[in-house]
Backbone bond lengths (Angstrom), bond angles and torsions (degrees), N, CA, C in turn:
res aa  C-N    CA-C-N  psi(-1)  N-CA   C-N-CA  omega(-1)  CA-C   N-CA-C  phi
1 M - - - 1.489 - - 1.525 106.59 -
2 E 1.390 112.97 146.71 1.467 121.24 179.01 1.419 109.94 -96.84
3 D 1.328 115.95 169.33 1.531 117.63 170.44 1.546 108.60 -70.31
4 L 1.354 110.38 150.37 1.432 121.76 172.50 1.546 108.87 -94.26
5 L 1.363 115.43 129.03 1.450 117.47 -174.45 1.551 107.23 -107.03
6 I 1.296 114.10 120.86 1.485 120.11 174.65 1.566 109.77 -125.97
7 D 1.268 112.55 120.42 1.518 115.49 -177.79 1.505 110.38 52.13
8 T 1.222 116.65 48.77 1.508 124.92 178.71 1.601 113.35 69.23
9 Q 1.295 117.03 -5.39 1.520 121.81 -176.56 1.573 110.59 -96.68
10 P 1.286 115.96 120.82 1.484 118.67 179.02 1.537 112.76 -80.68
11 V 1.267 112.54 146.13 1.528 120.71 174.41 1.424 108.29 -129.23
12 S 1.354 114.11 117.99 1.491 118.82 -171.07 1.501 110.91 -82.41
13 P 1.315 119.30 158.19 1.458 120.44 171.51 1.538 111.10 -57.02
14 G 1.349 112.22 141.95 1.530 113.45 178.28 1.472 114.60 81.58
15 T 1.358 122.05 7.80 1.361 125.97 -176.26 1.537 111.50 -126.68
16 H 1.345 117.23 168.24 1.433 118.53 172.09 1.523 108.46 -136.96
17 K 1.247 119.28 150.50 1.487 123.89 -177.30 1.515 111.97 -150.05
18 R 1.310 114.37 148.56 1.518 120.98 165.60 1.450 110.84 -98.25
19 I 1.271 120.71 129.43 1.494 127.21 -178.09 1.538 106.56 -117.98
20 D 1.220 119.35 122.49 1.477 122.82 179.79 1.529 105.75 -101.60
21 I 1.368 118.77 106.62 1.439 121.99 -179.24 1.562 107.73 -91.88
22 E 1.373 115.09 122.36 1.423 119.40 -178.74 1.573 109.77 -68.36
23 V 1.272 113.53 130.10 1.457 119.79 178.62 1.577 114.60 -95.17
24 A 1.414 113.48 -58.28 1.374 120.51 178.37 1.520 107.07 -176.95
25 R 1.339 119.36 -164.29 1.377 123.45 -176.32 1.537 111.49 -120.85
26 L 1.370 121.64 146.88 1.451 124.32 172.69 1.511 101.81 -73.77
27 P 1.436 114.77 166.76 1.423 117.21 172.12 1.541 117.26 -58.22
28 S 1.320 114.93 -24.01 1.456 123.20 179.21 1.523 108.69 -71.14
29 G 1.365 121.48 -14.45 1.339 123.25 -171.69 1.501 117.37 96.82
30 T 1.356 115.90 -7.57 1.471 124.86 178.59 1.539 108.16 -64.34
31 V 1.350 114.40 128.20 1.435 114.94 -179.03 1.576 109.28 -86.37
32 I 1.348 116.62 132.86 1.445 123.36 178.61 1.498 112.81 -98.56
33 H 1.366 118.31 125.23 1.457 122.24 178.76 1.463 111.28 -113.54
34 M 1.309 120.39 155.41 1.415 131.97 172.64 1.608 107.80 -103.77
35 P 1.297 117.91 100.17 1.486 116.49 176.61 1.592 114.77 -69.11
36 V 1.339 115.71 131.48 1.445 121.90 178.42 1.506 105.29 -124.61
37 F 1.379 114.99 127.42 1.464 122.43 -177.88 1.532 105.27 -109.68
38 V 1.432 113.49 125.44 1.434 115.08 -177.22 1.548 107.98 -122.07
39 Y 1.305 116.35 138.07 1.460 125.02 -175.03 1.523 107.60 -128.41
40 R 1.334 118.85 120.16 1.472 121.90 -176.14 1.492 112.53 -122.45
41 S 1.351 113.54 134.87 1.453 116.24 172.41 1.568 108.83 -87.45
42 R 1.266 113.72 165.90 1.469 116.70 177.18 1.515 113.53 -76.95
43 N 1.363 112.68 -13.80 1.512 120.35 -176.00 1.521 108.00 -106.49
44 P 1.359 115.37 146.61 1.440 123.04 177.23 1.562 112.98 -59.87
45 G 1.371 116.13 152.63 1.396 120.50 179.93 1.530 107.33 171.80
46 P 1.402 112.86 -177.26 1.430 112.69 -177.92 1.450 118.44 -70.52
47 V 1.346 118.30 155.11 1.530 117.98 176.41 1.582 103.98 -102.76
48 V 1.312 113.97 123.15 1.519 118.34 -167.76 1.507 103.82 -119.54
49 M 1.412 113.39 130.90 1.394 117.99 175.86 1.606 108.07 -101.92
50 L 1.296 114.55 133.68 1.430 124.51 178.01 1.570 106.19 -118.45
51 S 1.348 120.32 111.38 1.462 122.17 -169.35 1.485 112.35 -124.55
52 G 1.239 121.39 136.28 1.507 126.44 168.10 1.489 115.40 -132.12
53 G 1.349 115.34 169.07 1.486 115.53 176.22 1.539 117.61 70.85
54 L 1.345 114.46 19.54 1.527 116.51 173.66 1.503 107.36 -64.67
55 H 1.281 120.58 -33.66 1.504 124.77 161.20 1.433 107.75 -100.59
56 G 1.264 121.05 126.10 1.511 125.64 -165.49 1.497 114.89 -67.84
57 D 1.398 116.98 -22.59 1.416 121.27 -177.77 1.555 114.78 -93.78
58 E 1.363 111.41 -2.59 1.520 114.70 -176.16 1.536 105.42 -89.22
59 I 1.311 116.63 87.98 1.510 121.79 -170.72 1.502 113.38 -81.77
60 N 1.340 118.40 -22.56 1.484 118.85 178.29 1.500 112.16 -57.41
61 G 1.357 115.69 -42.30 1.460 119.60 174.22 1.499 116.52 -63.48
62 V 1.369 114.51 -40.59 1.402 117.69 176.86 1.608 109.69 -63.47
63 E 1.357 117.82 -38.21 1.453 120.35 -176.63 1.554 109.22 -70.75
64 I 1.339 114.20 -36.63 1.458 117.46 176.39 1.583 113.40 -59.30
65 I 1.315 115.44 -48.43 1.403 120.24 179.56 1.544 110.67 -67.77
66 R 1.329 118.73 -38.31 1.489 122.44 175.14 1.551 114.47 -57.43
67 R 1.383 112.36 -36.67 1.443 115.66 179.84 1.570 111.01 -79.54
68 V 1.327 116.08 -25.09 1.484 114.54 170.53 1.508 110.41 -68.04
69 V 1.384 116.04 -43.61 1.483 120.59 -178.88 1.548 108.78 -60.24
70 A 1.320 115.50 -37.41 1.485 121.75 -173.75 1.597 112.96 -79.75
71 G 1.319 115.23 -13.12 1.523 121.01 -176.72 1.536 108.27 -82.69
72 K 1.348 108.16 135.44 1.550 116.85 173.25 1.471 111.99 -61.42
73 W 1.342 118.41 -30.87 1.450 119.02 -172.41 1.533 115.61 -65.76
74 I 1.439 115.73 -24.09 1.429 115.92 -174.72 1.555 108.51 -73.79
75 H 1.403 119.99 -14.02 1.395 123.48 175.38 1.488 114.69 -78.97
76 Q 1.298 116.64 -0.32 1.480 123.29 -165.98 1.565 107.61 -126.55
77 L 1.293 116.48 45.52 1.424 119.53 -178.93 1.539 109.48 -72.41
78 L 1.316 116.84 137.10 1.428 121.41 173.69 1.494 113.14 -77.19
79 A 1.312 117.93 -29.91 1.455 120.57 -174.36 1.560 104.91 -161.79
80 G 1.385 113.84 154.96 1.402 118.29 172.44 1.581 118.63 79.27
81 T 1.257 115.11 -166.96 1.446 118.98 -173.75 1.600 106.24 -141.52
82 V 1.386 112.14 139.86 1.481 116.81 169.19 1.516 109.13 -114.13
83 I 1.332 114.27 130.02 1.469 117.42 171.31 1.553 108.61 -110.39
84 A 1.271 114.72 116.08 1.481 119.10 -175.32 1.601 110.00 -108.43
85 L 1.330 114.13 126.05 1.408 122.37 173.80 1.530 111.67 -118.10
86 P 1.250 120.56 97.22 1.473 122.39 -179.42 1.440 114.30 -60.15
87 I 1.391 117.02 -46.07 1.472 119.87 -178.23 1.476 106.21 -135.23
88 I 1.345 114.34 113.88 1.447 123.05 172.09 1.511 109.83 -78.59
89 N 1.358 117.81 -48.29 1.421 123.68 -176.04 1.522 110.59 -98.25
90 V 1.384 112.42 75.07 1.442 120.13 177.47 1.450 112.09 -52.87
91 Y 1.333 119.46 -47.24 1.443 121.87 -178.81 1.514 115.24 -54.81
92 G 1.354 112.62 -49.26 1.493 116.90 178.16 1.499 112.03 -62.16
93 F 1.453 118.48 -37.46 1.455 125.05 176.96 1.548 112.61 -54.70
94 I 1.206 117.67 -53.24 1.448 125.64 -178.98 1.481 116.51 -69.71
95 H 1.320 115.03 -17.46 1.481 121.32 178.32 1.559 112.01 -105.38
96 F 1.386 115.91 2.37 1.464 119.68 178.82 1.606 106.61 66.06
97 S 1.289 122.15 32.29 1.410 125.91 -169.24 1.504 114.93 -125.99
98 R 1.325 119.33 144.31 1.393 125.87 172.72 1.546 112.26 -58.65
99 D 1.328 113.82 -40.79 1.413 119.78 -167.45 1.602 106.64 -110.79
100 V 1.334 112.50 -179.75 1.428 117.61 173.96 1.623 109.72 -84.38
101 P 1.327 119.63 168.78 1.472 119.84 -175.71 1.557 114.83 -54.80
102 D 1.307 121.57 -24.20 1.520 118.99 -177.74 1.489 105.61 -87.14
103 G 1.327 122.48 -0.77 1.404 121.42 172.80 1.512 117.01 94.63
104 K 1.314 114.48 0.31 1.454 122.34 179.63 1.578 112.82 -84.40
105 D 1.302 117.27 144.12 1.419 123.96 178.04 1.575 109.90 -89.20
106 V 1.371 113.60 117.41 1.404 114.96 -178.31 1.519 115.59 -59.71
107 N 1.408 112.04 -29.85 1.484 117.25 -178.94 1.523 112.47 -80.87
108 R 1.308 119.02 12.50 1.451 124.26 174.08 1.613 106.77 -128.00
109 S 1.268 114.56 20.79 1.500 119.26 -170.41 1.498 110.72 -123.48
110 F 1.255 116.70 -0.74 1.543 119.76 -179.70 1.522 108.56 -75.99
111 P 1.357 117.10 149.25 1.549 127.44 7.96 1.534 109.47 -82.75
112 G 1.262 117.55 0.30 1.501 117.49 177.66 1.418 117.84 82.90
113 N 1.394 116.21 179.02 1.432 124.95 -177.02 1.472 108.70 -152.07
114 P 1.399 118.53 121.02 1.511 118.76 -176.45 1.564 112.61 -63.69
115 D 1.348 117.45 -15.77 1.384 126.05 179.55 1.509 113.55 -108.19
116 G 1.303 117.94 9.82 1.516 122.50 -175.35 1.511 110.39 -97.14
117 S 1.283 117.49 -157.48 1.462 127.68 178.13 1.456 109.55 -61.46
118 L 1.324 116.23 171.55 1.439 124.60 179.31 1.562 109.57 -58.64
119 A 1.329 113.33 -48.15 1.512 115.24 -178.60 1.569 109.83 -66.67
120 S 1.253 117.82 -30.83 1.490 122.35 179.69 1.467 108.99 -71.03
121 I 1.325 119.09 -40.22 1.498 125.70 178.03 1.547 109.65 -56.81
122 V 1.389 111.00 -54.12 1.536 118.67 -178.13 1.537 105.33 -58.49
123 A 1.242 121.26 -51.94 1.479 123.28 -177.09 1.501 110.22 -61.65
124 S 1.248 122.27 -35.51 1.406 126.36 176.15 1.567 114.35 -61.14
125 I 1.277 109.16 -41.20 1.564 115.83 -179.68 1.516 109.37 -61.37
126 I 1.329 115.90 -48.65 1.450 119.09 179.31 1.491 111.41 -65.19
127 S 1.374 120.10 -38.52 1.518 121.81 -176.84 1.482 107.71 -71.96
128 R 1.294 125.25 -30.57 1.365 127.83 -173.73 1.539 117.09 -93.39
129 K 1.277 112.00 -36.52 1.515 118.68 -172.40 1.470 114.98 -105.73
130 I 1.362 117.76 -23.52 1.474 120.41 -172.30 1.546 110.45 -111.87
131 L 1.363 116.32 -56.89 1.468 119.89 -170.11 1.610 111.60 -58.20
132 P 1.341 118.93 -35.33 1.463 118.82 -176.88 1.493 112.10 -65.69
133 I 1.305 119.98 -19.80 1.565 118.16 -174.68 1.558 111.19 -107.94
134 I 1.352 115.18 2.49 1.553 113.88 -179.62 1.550 107.55 -99.07
135 D 1.378 112.17 162.30 1.446 116.99 170.44 1.476 111.25 -101.53
136 F 1.310 120.08 -33.26 1.498 120.90 172.08 1.602 106.70 -159.11
137 G 1.293 114.22 171.69 1.486 114.71 -179.83 1.513 111.11 -150.92
138 I 1.343 117.64 164.49 1.410 125.72 174.52 1.631 107.69 -120.49
139 D 1.254 119.25 121.44 1.466 120.82 -178.31 1.448 109.06 -108.19
140 F 1.369 122.72 128.56 1.458 125.41 -172.00 1.506 110.35 -107.66
141 H 1.398 110.82 128.75 1.405 119.31 -178.05 1.558 112.04 -135.74
142 T 1.284 115.67 172.63 1.491 120.30 175.59 1.594 106.99 -131.38
143 G 1.331 111.99 176.90 1.486 114.31 174.25 1.468 108.29 -72.62
144 G 1.352 119.30 161.61 1.416 127.26 178.08 1.473 114.27 -114.66
145 A 1.344 119.92 165.41 1.356 123.64 172.21 1.526 114.39 59.89
146 S 1.386 113.88 41.72 1.564 116.27 -179.91 1.514 112.53 69.51
147 R 1.294 119.80 13.99 1.551 121.04 176.20 1.475 106.07 -102.81
148 T 1.256 118.65 140.14 1.427 126.53 175.72 1.508 112.91 -100.54
149 N 1.299 121.51 142.43 1.390 125.51 174.48 1.517 111.05 -111.35
150 Y 1.279 118.18 125.39 1.455 118.87 172.23 1.499 111.07 -67.36
151 P 1.388 121.57 143.47 1.450 124.81 -169.25 1.576 108.65 -48.05
152 Q 1.358 115.45 121.19 1.525 115.24 178.30 1.537 106.24 -152.39
153 I 1.397 111.68 154.36 1.455 116.01 176.83 1.482 107.83 -114.45
154 R 1.351 116.71 142.94 1.494 120.54 -173.22 1.539 106.92 -122.54
155 Y 1.332 116.99 141.45 1.403 120.13 169.82 1.552 110.93 -158.01
156 D 1.225 118.25 165.48 1.465 127.38 -175.61 1.555 105.59 -81.14
157 K 1.274 119.11 115.70 1.435 123.99 -173.62 1.537 113.17 -59.79
158 R 1.336 117.90 -15.60 1.366 122.00 179.75 1.577 114.89 -85.52
159 D 1.349 110.06 -7.74 1.523 120.72 -176.12 1.529 108.98 -98.72
160 L 1.311 114.98 107.50 1.549 122.44 -176.75 1.570 107.02 -63.67
161 K 1.317 118.49 -45.93 1.475 122.18 177.09 1.534 106.32 -57.80
162 G 1.309 120.81 -43.98 1.525 120.56 -173.98 1.506 102.39 -63.73
163 A 1.328 123.84 -41.40 1.443 124.67 -173.16 1.537 106.29 -67.12
164 E 1.238 120.65 -35.95 1.476 124.02 -178.84 1.656 106.09 -69.48
165 L 1.319 117.32 -41.84 1.470 119.41 -173.68 1.632 103.73 -71.79
166 A 1.333 118.94 -42.02 1.471 122.75 -175.36 1.570 102.56 -61.96
167 K 1.289 119.64 -51.87 1.498 120.39 -174.79 1.579 110.52 -57.72
168 A 1.379 112.44 -46.24 1.497 115.45 176.43 1.525 114.09 -60.77
169 F 1.212 116.42 -43.85 1.455 124.23 177.77 1.596 111.04 -53.07
170 N 1.297 111.27 -58.00 1.507 120.42 170.44 1.515 110.82 68.46
171 A 1.346 114.28 46.91 1.537 118.32 172.91 1.571 109.68 -67.35
172 P 1.358 112.96 161.04 1.525 114.42 -179.97 1.560 110.14 -54.48
173 F 1.344 120.18 -31.54 1.367 118.77 -177.88 1.583 108.28 -131.02
174 T 1.313 118.50 143.14 1.447 124.21 170.37 1.483 113.20 -117.39
175 L 1.333 122.09 124.00 1.413 121.66 -179.12 1.578 111.61 -117.93
176 Y 1.189 116.26 142.75 1.519 122.04 168.42 1.509 107.17 -75.58
177 S 1.277 114.35 132.69 1.483 123.10 -176.36 1.497 111.12 -149.27
178 S 1.364 114.23 110.73 1.562 118.22 174.99 1.531 110.46 -67.08
179 V 1.334 113.94 154.33 1.428 120.36 -179.18 1.575 106.62 -74.59
180 I 1.291 116.16 150.46 1.473 122.37 178.56 1.540 108.54 -110.03
181 D 1.296 111.83 137.06 1.502 119.01 -179.53 1.584 108.47 -60.19
182 G 1.334 109.03 133.78 1.463 118.62 -178.30 1.505 114.27 86.08
183 S 1.260 119.02 5.27 1.448 120.24 -176.78 1.563 111.48 -94.77
184 L 1.257 113.43 166.87 1.494 118.50 175.69 1.567 107.10 -61.43
185 R 1.258 119.42 -44.69 1.484 120.34 -178.07 1.497 107.10 -60.14
186 A 1.327 118.25 -48.06 1.559 118.36 -174.16 1.482 110.13 -59.59
187 T 1.307 118.36 -41.89 1.515 120.97 -178.56 1.539 111.50 -66.64
188 A 1.392 113.13 -43.61 1.447 116.30 175.12 1.504 113.09 -56.77
189 A 1.426 115.48 -47.39 1.400 120.18 -178.50 1.485 112.41 -57.47
190 Q 1.340 119.81 -31.98 1.481 122.62 -178.99 1.482 108.75 -73.20
191 M 1.375 118.50 -20.70 1.430 120.27 171.96 1.553 118.06 -95.10
192 D 1.367 109.33 11.64 1.488 118.26 179.23 1.549 107.47 71.70
193 K 1.221 121.62 25.27 1.439 121.41 176.96 1.564 108.46 -112.89
194 T 1.422 111.85 140.22 1.453 117.63 -174.87 1.567 107.95 -100.00
195 I 1.312 112.08 129.65 1.529 114.68 173.96 1.641 103.44 -129.04
196 V 1.301 112.32 127.62 1.520 117.54 176.21 1.524 106.10 -105.14
197 V 1.275 117.97 157.97 1.521 122.97 -171.79 1.563 105.20 -119.44
198 Y 1.361 110.37 128.99 1.412 119.59 170.65 1.544 112.21 -100.43
199 E 1.258 116.38 128.55 1.422 123.05 177.63 1.497 111.21 -117.11
200 G 1.376 113.73 129.01 1.484 117.27 179.97 1.522 114.31 -161.38
201 G 1.325 118.69 123.14 1.426 121.04 176.48 1.541 113.80 89.38
202 E 1.329 111.23 -156.13 1.492 119.35 -173.73 1.578 108.82 -134.00
203 S 1.324 114.10 150.52 1.485 117.55 -177.79 1.578 108.11 -65.25
204 M 1.364 112.91 145.15 1.458 121.43 176.71 1.548 113.83 62.71
205 R 1.301 117.74 23.88 1.441 117.85 -178.52 1.585 105.68 -153.70
206 F 1.397 113.73 125.57 1.473 116.52 179.05 1.482 107.82 -70.60
207 D 1.377 113.44 140.19 1.535 121.64 171.51 1.448 103.89 -127.25
208 M 1.349 113.51 112.18 1.473 119.19 -175.61 1.486 112.55 -67.80
209 L 1.340 116.58 -32.39 1.539 118.57 -178.63 1.618 104.50 -66.96
210 A 1.360 112.93 -47.09 1.473 112.17 -178.37 1.545 116.59 -63.39
211 I 1.343 112.36 -33.84 1.425 116.22 179.45 1.495 109.76 -69.24
212 E 1.396 119.04 -44.53 1.418 121.95 -179.17 1.575 112.35 -63.17
213 E 1.353 111.78 -44.94 1.450 116.22 178.05 1.576 112.85 -59.40
214 G 1.364 112.21 -38.08 1.481 112.64 178.71 1.428 114.68 -68.99
215 L 1.308 117.03 -37.58 1.503 121.51 176.54 1.527 110.36 -65.27
216 K 1.273 120.09 -40.26 1.471 124.12 178.92 1.543 108.73 -63.56
217 G 1.312 115.64 -45.62 1.521 122.26 -178.87 1.475 106.78 -62.27
218 I 1.313 125.55 -44.55 1.401 123.12 176.37 1.521 116.32 -52.91
219 R 1.422 111.21 -48.84 1.391 118.59 -177.85 1.563 112.62 -63.76
220 R 1.403 115.47 -34.36 1.418 119.04 -177.87 1.523 108.22 -73.83
221 V 1.242 119.83 -30.83 1.447 120.25 179.54 1.547 109.27 -70.54
222 L 1.325 115.52 -47.75 1.427 120.86 -177.01 1.519 112.69 -62.80
223 K 1.390 112.53 -38.05 1.452 114.99 174.03 1.560 113.68 -68.19
224 H 1.349 115.10 -36.73 1.474 118.84 175.32 1.561 111.91 -56.58
225 F 1.240 118.67 -31.54 1.555 121.69 -176.49 1.551 108.88 -101.28
226 G 1.343 116.45 11.81 1.468 116.15 173.13 1.503 112.93 77.01
227 M 1.229 119.73 17.54 1.491 123.12 -174.23 1.546 116.01 -90.28
228 I 1.323 112.12 -21.95 1.525 119.47 173.33 1.486 109.03 -140.90
229 K 1.359 119.52 156.58 1.356 123.92 -173.74 1.502 111.38 -79.43
230 V 1.293 115.63 -44.50 1.534 119.40 -173.73 1.571 110.51 -110.12
231 G 1.276 115.32 120.37 1.439 119.60 178.45 1.508 112.46 -90.48
232 A 1.312 122.55 -143.66 1.429 125.66 177.26 1.524 106.01 -129.21
233 S 1.277 116.52 123.56 1.466 124.96 179.21 1.493 109.54 -61.34
234 S 1.390 117.34 148.69 1.464 120.05 176.99 1.512 109.04 -151.23
235 T 1.332 116.66 129.26 1.485 119.88 176.13 1.561 112.00 -97.18
236 Q 1.377 113.38 -8.09 1.444 120.85 -176.19 1.556 107.98 -86.34
237 K 1.335 112.00 157.23 1.425 119.29 172.37 1.645 103.53 -121.33
238 S 1.323 110.56 126.95 1.523 112.54 -177.01 1.469 111.29 -60.44
239 I 1.296 117.18 137.42 1.447 127.32 176.32 1.533 110.52 -80.84
240 I 1.325 122.03 114.32 1.438 118.43 -178.54 1.496 112.52 -86.24
241 C 1.238 117.98 130.07 1.509 124.36 179.39 1.566 107.00 -115.91
242 A 1.398 114.59 103.34 1.395 117.39 -178.18 1.583 111.99 -76.91
243 N 1.298 112.01 -15.97 1.513 118.24 -178.07 1.485 110.02 -141.87
244 S 1.300 118.18 164.32 1.394 123.18 177.08 1.544 111.28 -157.62
245 T 1.373 114.77 152.12 1.407 116.65 -178.84 1.520 110.25 -146.51
246 W 1.344 120.53 157.58 1.340 124.93 -179.78 1.543 112.71 -98.43
247 V 1.308 121.59 132.10 1.410 124.18 170.69 1.467 105.81 -91.77
248 R 1.371 123.20 122.46 1.446 124.95 -175.23 1.525 110.92 -111.79
249 A 1.409 114.83 162.51 1.388 119.50 -179.74 1.482 110.73 -68.51
250 E 1.424 119.02 136.97 1.479 118.48 175.55 1.498 108.72 -93.18
251 A 1.300 119.77 -2.45 1.407 121.17 -179.77 1.585 109.29 -158.37
252 S 1.326 118.48 166.58 1.451 120.49 -179.82 1.601 105.13 -92.31
253 G 1.293 115.65 153.11 1.411 123.06 179.50 1.491 117.50 157.38
254 L 1.292 113.49 -153.62 1.559 122.31 178.69 1.483 107.57 -99.55
255 F 1.303 116.44 121.14 1.472 126.54 -172.03 1.552 108.21 -98.29
256 T 1.342 115.96 127.26 1.493 120.48 171.28 1.493 106.11 -128.92
257 F 1.393 117.15 139.56 1.412 119.32 177.00 1.480 114.63 -105.28
258 L 1.315 114.09 142.06 1.451 119.40 175.13 1.491 112.82 -96.86
259 K 1.375 114.72 -25.57 1.494 122.04 -178.11 1.523 102.71 -119.25
260 Q 1.303 121.05 158.86 1.423 123.90 176.70 1.492 108.69 -141.97
261 S 1.405 113.95 177.11 1.490 117.39 -176.04 1.535 114.10 -58.51
262 G 1.298 109.64 141.96 1.403 115.78 179.02 1.588 113.81 103.94
263 Q 1.355 113.14 -22.46 1.493 117.03 -175.74 1.482 110.71 -93.25
264 E 1.426 111.92 150.43 1.451 121.76 175.06 1.543 110.10 -80.11
265 V 1.362 113.75 139.86 1.512 118.41 178.21 1.493 105.30 -131.51
266 A 1.357 112.53 154.87 1.445 120.37 170.45 1.473 113.86 -104.51
267 E 1.297 115.97 155.00 1.504 121.05 174.53 1.483 112.39 -55.11
268 G 1.343 116.64 131.40 1.432 117.36 -178.74 1.456 116.25 86.71
269 E 1.303 121.32 -13.51 1.425 125.15 -179.80 1.454 112.80 -69.07
270 I 1.389 118.51 141.45 1.463 122.75 179.87 1.547 105.15 -80.24
271 I 1.308 117.03 118.69 1.504 120.69 -176.61 1.557 110.47 -118.31
272 G 1.378 116.82 5.97 1.419 119.43 176.30 1.472 112.34 177.83
273 Y 1.351 119.54 179.16 1.534 121.25 179.37 1.572 104.35 -140.58
274 I 1.381 106.61 154.10 1.503 117.72 169.14 1.473 108.63 -118.70
275 H 1.318 121.26 118.01 1.374 122.85 -178.42 1.494 112.16 -108.84
276 N 1.307 116.57 143.64 1.445 119.41 171.30 1.541 109.99 -77.75
277 P 1.384 118.10 135.45 1.468 116.35 178.40 1.466 119.38 -51.62
278 Y 1.430 116.13 -26.19 1.402 121.33 -176.48 1.586 114.04 -108.38
279 N 1.461 110.02 20.67 1.501 116.98 -179.04 1.505 116.67 55.19
280 L 1.368 111.66 38.41 1.512 115.02 177.58 1.591 106.67 -89.84
281 Y 1.271 119.56 -21.27 1.471 119.79 176.02 1.505 108.47 -157.39
282 N 1.348 115.93 158.51 1.418 126.83 177.69 1.478 108.39 -141.50
283 I 1.398 114.37 101.66 1.484 118.50 -170.22 1.513 111.36 -104.11
284 P 1.308 116.56 123.27 1.545 113.87 177.97 1.521 108.40 -74.66
285 V 1.372 115.03 151.20 1.492 121.45 174.01 1.466 105.84 -104.96
286 L 1.297 116.06 121.96 1.457 122.47 -175.25 1.473 111.06 -107.63
287 S 1.428 115.01 144.02 1.402 120.12 179.59 1.592 104.31 -75.01
288 T 1.362 114.86 136.04 1.424 118.62 -177.60 1.572 110.12 -89.98
289 V 1.337 117.71 -13.11 1.497 119.68 -178.23 1.584 104.90 -141.60
290 S 1.298 115.21 165.60 1.382 120.32 165.42 1.509 112.09 -91.18
291 G 1.340 116.68 131.23 1.523 115.98 -173.71 1.487 109.00 176.51
292 Y 1.371 119.15 -143.96 1.410 125.85 179.73 1.540 109.35 -130.73
293 I 1.292 116.36 140.65 1.497 118.58 178.60 1.525 102.83 -79.46
294 I 1.252 118.21 123.51 1.501 124.78 -178.09 1.543 109.97 -112.73
295 G 1.297 117.34 1.22 1.441 122.13 177.13 1.556 109.16 -175.68
296 H 1.348 118.01 146.59 1.343 122.48 174.92 1.553 116.04 -150.17
297 N 1.317 115.45 159.17 1.453 125.70 -178.21 1.452 111.90 -74.02
298 N 1.355 122.02 133.77 1.467 123.07 176.10 1.455 112.45 -106.96
299 I 1.340 123.98 0.70 1.382 125.40 179.44 1.541 112.83 -88.15
300 P 1.334 116.32 122.23 1.466 113.30 -175.46 1.464 116.33 -76.32
301 L 1.317 119.00 -14.97 1.472 122.05 176.56 1.474 109.21 -97.86
302 V 1.290 119.60 117.83 1.494 124.51 -177.96 1.455 113.55 -125.08
303 H 1.334 118.38 155.03 1.519 127.71 173.87 1.448 106.36 -110.31
304 K 1.341 115.66 153.99 1.367 121.79 178.77 1.545 110.69 -59.83
305 G 1.347 113.85 130.03 1.424 121.32 -178.92 1.543 111.83 99.09
306 D 1.337 118.25 -11.72 1.490 119.85 176.88 1.455 111.51 -59.46
307 A 1.353 117.23 146.77 1.490 121.28 175.15 1.540 108.12 -75.83
308 L 1.335 115.70 130.03 1.532 117.70 179.04 1.508 109.80 -113.92
309 F 1.320 124.00 -43.19 1.400 123.59 -174.67 1.651 106.44 -138.99
310 H 1.361 111.63 131.16 1.492 117.42 170.48 1.454 107.62 -97.72
311 I 1.329 118.63 123.24 1.429 125.18 -172.74 1.557 110.46 -115.12
312 G 1.259 121.52 118.28 1.449 127.11 176.52 1.473 110.63 -91.28
313 Y 1.387 119.21 140.58 1.480 120.48 177.75 1.498 106.47 -151.66
314 S 1.372 114.42 169.35 1.424 119.97 -173.43 1.539 107.80 -90.09
C-alpha cells in the first residue's frame, strides 16, 4: 500500500493524522482551516469519507463525526481508510448559519472554484482534495428551518452502490432521492463516486436518537465492508419510502401536531390543528397519503403554505 496524499501531506498505512487544510482568512486576518482526520489500516480496503457540517448549523452531523474521531475503535481498522471531516463549512459553523457569510449555500456551489466566492472555495477544496481519493462517502445532515427529520438515509435509486450503502447503514427509513445540480453528491457522481446522505434531527439542536442512529449506521457500513470487526446490532428493518410529499398549512395561525416524526399515518387522518389566536377558526390538518411521517415542523406560528409534515410512502 502506498501513502495517501491529502493537501500534499502523506498518510502512511497503519497510521492516523490530522490535516488542517487552509480555506481562507476572516476580515480580521485570522486564518480559517478545515480539519481532516485520516485513519488508515495496514491492509487495503475502501477509502470512506464521513462528512458533517456542510451546512454550518446542522450540528447533529458535526457531533456524529466528532464521536467517531473520539472513539478508540476508529484507530483499529482491519482494512481500508476513513477520512473524517467534522465541519466542512467552518464559516457557517462559527456564525450559527446554514450558509457562509455571503449568503451562499456550499451544497449548491459544487464543484466550486478556488478563485470564486467563499462557498465556491469551500466546495472546491472538497472537489479537488478529498473526492478524487475516496471510494464512497456518507454525508450527515439535519432538517432546516426548525423542521426535524426522523433518522433516514437517502440515495439515488439508480445507483447500485448507493443501494448497497443504504441497506448496510439500515436507518429507520430509506428514501429515494435524486442528486441536485451543484451539490456534493452531484459532483461526486460525476467522478463515479457514491455519496449517500443521512438526515436526522433539527438544525442547532442535538437529537440523541439521530446521533445514535448515525453512529450505528457508520459502524454497520464499515463492518459490511470488512473494515471493523464489530458493527452495531439492529432488530429493525429499514422502511423504504419510494415517494414523499409535504402536507402544508391551509391557513395561518398557531400550529399544534397530534402526530410526529416516525409515526405511521393514514390518508385523511387528522394529524394536527391550526388555530386562530382569537379563536375565529380551528382547522384540522389532514394527512394527504397513507405512510410515515419522516419530518415535521416545530414552529408553532405558521403561515399559509408553510410545510408542516413530510410524509414518506411506497
